C-alpha positions in Angstrom: -66.6 9.2 179.1 -67.6 9.8 175.4 -68.1 6.8 173.3 -65.4 6.0 170.7 -66.1 3.9 167.6 -64.7 3.1 164.2 -65.5 5.5 161.4 -66.0 2.6 159.0 -69.2 1.8 160.8 -70.6 5.3 160.9 -69.2 7.4 158.0 -72.2 6.5 155.8 -74.5 8.2 158.2 -72.3 11.1 159.4 -74.1 13.7 157.5 -77.7 12.6 158.3 -77.9 15.7 160.5 -78.0 19.2 158.9 -74.4 20.0 158.4 -70.8 19.7 159.5 -68.2 22.2 160.7 -64.4 21.6 160.5 -61.1 23.2 161.5 -59.7 23.3 164.9 -60.8 26.7 165.9 -64.4 26.4 164.6 -64.7 23.0 166.3 -63.4 24.3 169.6 -65.8 27.2 169.6 -68.7 24.8 169.1 -67.6 22.4 171.8 -67.1 25.2 174.3 -70.1 27.4 173.5 -72.7 25.2 172.0 -72.0 21.5 172.9 -75.7 20.8 172.8 -75.6 21.3 169.0 -72.8 18.8 168.5 -73.9 15.3 167.5 -70.4 13.8 167.3 -66.8 14.8 166.9 -64.5 13.3 164.3 -60.8 13.2 164.9 -57.8 11.8 163.0 -56.1 9.5 165.6 -52.8 9.7 163.7 -52.7 13.4 164.8 -53.7 12.8 168.4 -50.3 13.8 169.7 -51.1 17.4 168.7 -52.1 19.3 171.9 -54.9 21.1 170.1 -56.6 17.8 169.1 -56.1 16.5 172.5 -57.9 19.5 173.8 -60.9 18.9 171.5 -61.0 15.2 172.7 -61.1 16.4 176.3 -63.8 19.0 175.6 -65.9 16.3 174.0 -65.4 14.1 177.0 -66.6 16.8 179.3 -69.7 17.2 177.3 -70.4 13.5 176.8 -70.1 13.8 173.0 -69.2 10.7 170.9 -65.7 10.8 169.4 -65.3 9.0 166.0 -61.8 8.0 164.9 -61.3 8.6 161.2 -58.3 8.8 158.9 -57.4 11.9 156.8 -59.0 10.4 153.7 -62.4 10.0 155.4 -62.2 13.5 156.9 -61.3 14.8 153.4 -64.4 13.3 152.0 -66.6 14.5 154.9 -65.2 18.1 154.5 -65.6 18.1 150.8 -61.9 18.3 150.2 -61.5 21.4 152.3 -58.7 21.7 154.9 -60.1 20.2 158.1 -56.9 20.1 160.3 -57.9 16.6 161.5 -61.1 17.7 163.3 -64.8 17.8 162.2 -68.1 17.9 164.0 -71.6 16.9 162.9 -74.0 19.6 164.1 -77.6 20.2 164.6 -78.7 23.6 163.1 -80.3 26.4 165.1 -84.1 25.8 165.3 -85.0 29.5 165.4 -86.9 30.9 162.5 -85.8 34.2 160.8 -88.5 36.3 162.5 -87.4 35.1 166.0 -83.8 35.6 165.2 -84.5 39.2 164.1 -86.5 39.9 167.2 -83.7 38.8 169.4 -81.1 40.7 167.4 -83.1 44.0 167.7 -83.0 43.9 171.5 -80.4 46.4 172.8 -77.5 45.0 174.7 -77.6 47.2 177.8 -77.2 50.8 176.6 -75.8 49.7 173.2 -78.2 50.0 170.3 -78.2 47.1 167.8 -75.8 47.0 165.0 -76.7 44.7 162.1 -75.0 43.7 158.9 -77.0 43.1 155.7 -75.4 41.4 152.7 -77.3 41.5 149.4 -76.3 38.6 147.2 -72.8 37.7 148.5 -72.2 34.3 146.8 -68.6 33.5 147.7 -68.6 31.4 150.9 -65.1 32.7 151.7 -66.4 36.3 151.6 -69.4 35.4 153.7 -67.2 33.6 156.3 -64.9 36.6 156.5 -67.9 38.9 156.9 -69.2 36.8 159.8 -65.8 36.9 161.5 -65.8 40.7 161.3 -69.4 40.9 162.5 -68.5 38.8 165.5 -65.4 40.9 166.3 -67.5 44.1 166.0 -70.3 42.9 168.2 -72.9 42.8 165.5 -76.2 41.3 166.6 -76.9 39.5 163.3 -76.0 39.1 159.7 -79.0 39.2 157.3 -78.8 37.7 153.8 -81.4 36.7 151.2 -82.2 33.0 151.1 -81.9 32.7 147.3 -79.0 33.6 145.0 -76.6 34.0 148.0 -74.2 31.9 150.0 -75.7 30.1 153.0 -74.1 28.6 156.1 -72.0 25.9 154.5 -69.0 24.1 156.0 -66.7 26.3 154.1 -68.3 29.4 155.6 -68.0 28.0 159.1 -64.4 27.2 158.5 -63.5 30.7 157.3 -65.6 32.3 160.0 -63.4 30.5 162.6 -66.2 30.1 165.1 -68.1 33.3 164.4 -70.8 31.3 162.6 -71.8 29.9 166.0 -71.9 33.2 167.8 -73.5 35.6 165.2 -76.9 34.5 163.8 -77.0 34.3 160.0 -80.6 35.2 159.2 -81.8 34.1 155.8 -84.9 35.9 154.7 -87.2 35.3 151.7 -87.7 38.9 150.7 -84.7 41.2 151.6 -86.4 44.4 150.5 -89.4 43.7 152.7 -87.1 42.9 155.6 -85.3 46.2 155.2 -88.6 48.1 155.2 -89.6 46.3 158.4 -86.2 47.2 160.0 -86.8 50.8 159.1 -90.2 50.7 160.7 -88.5 49.3 163.9 -86.3 52.4 164.0 -83.2 50.9 162.4 -81.2 53.4 160.2 -80.3 51.7 156.9 -76.9 52.8 155.6 -75.9 51.3 152.2 -72.3 51.3 150.9 -72.0 52.4 147.3 -68.9 53.4 145.3 -70.7 56.3 143.6 -72.2 57.9 146.8 -71.3 61.5 147.3 -71.1 61.3 151.1 -68.6 59.1 152.8 -68.9 56.6 155.7 -67.1 59.0 158.0 -69.7 61.8 157.4 -72.4 59.9 159.3 -73.3 59.2 162.9 -73.4 55.4 163.2 -73.9 55.4 167.0 -77.6 54.7 166.9 -79.6 51.6 165.8 -77.9 50.9 162.5 -77.9 48.3 159.7 -74.9 48.5 157.3 -76.0 47.2 153.9 -73.5 45.9 151.3 -74.0 44.4 147.9 -72.6 41.5 146.0 -69.0 41.0 144.9 -69.6 42.1 141.3 -72.9 44.0 141.0 -73.3 45.7 144.3 -76.7 46.3 145.8 -79.8 45.4 143.8 -82.1 48.3 142.9 -84.8 47.6 145.5 -82.1 47.1 148.2 -80.5 50.4 147.3 -83.9 52.2 147.3 -84.7 50.9 150.7 -81.6 52.5 152.3 -81.9 55.8 154.3 -78.4 56.8 153.3 -75.9 55.8 150.7 -72.2 56.4 151.5 -68.8 55.5 150.1 -65.5 54.5 151.5 -63.0 57.1 150.3 -60.3 55.6 148.1 -56.9 57.2 147.6 -55.1 54.5 145.5 -55.4 53.2 142.0 -58.1 50.5 142.8 -61.7 51.6 142.5 -63.3 49.4 145.2 -62.6 47.0 148.0 -63.5 43.4 148.4 -66.9 43.1 150.1 -65.4 41.4 153.2 -62.8 44.2 153.5 -65.4 46.9 153.1 -67.5 45.1 155.7 -64.7 45.3 158.2 -64.1 49.0 157.5 -67.7 49.9 157.9 -68.4 47.8 161.0 -65.4 49.1 162.9 -66.2 52.7 162.0 -69.5 52.1 163.8 -67.6 50.5 166.7 -65.2 53.5 166.9 -68.1 56.0 167.0 -69.9 54.0 169.7 -66.9 53.7 171.9 -66.2 57.4 171.5 -69.7 58.2 172.5 
């Protein structure tokens, strides 16, 4: 049986570990797939009649994870005012360093060559969370981002990713341009998306080892990132708008690669 205790005795130390994740779906994925990373589960007992919260309590019990009863005000504070749906977990971060994560991501899954997503300077956590969700759905091996001047793996990102942050490694690198050169040396084809590129996404063969590279919400790819790409392509636009949100463009690009690989 998991231990239950009063949040008033433990709320002050709830975030002594690296981070928290909240939202019913994100919490469920953690309890099901990575219970060893969950330090404790926080639930709003006033909502315990909800079947989905009862399921989370049961999953915690199966894994021997401590359950902390907290009211909505306490959960609001722990979640930074974000919508937590009455469930929050304190988690231990992955211990793997970026080099190890990349090595694991570059190993083919059976006969399927690796598919990577590179985001150069995406700062909006909602966009990053949405990109992680698309990367998970498309079977991407990893999402690579720069460590500085970009969104990291925050609770908001985890919530928007709806569990994908626990299944797709987010690799934060110190020097993105150098990492891209290393990927090219490892046989990864670097395809950058740019609104002004002459060729389109649909002109390329994306069935081999590929990294799709997208820039920030406003400025796009930085110069060194752009120069590191093997190909620059655009998504053809037929309407009045000139460009897509980065998370939408990510989904379009990833699933074009998925389509080609399934066809092949």
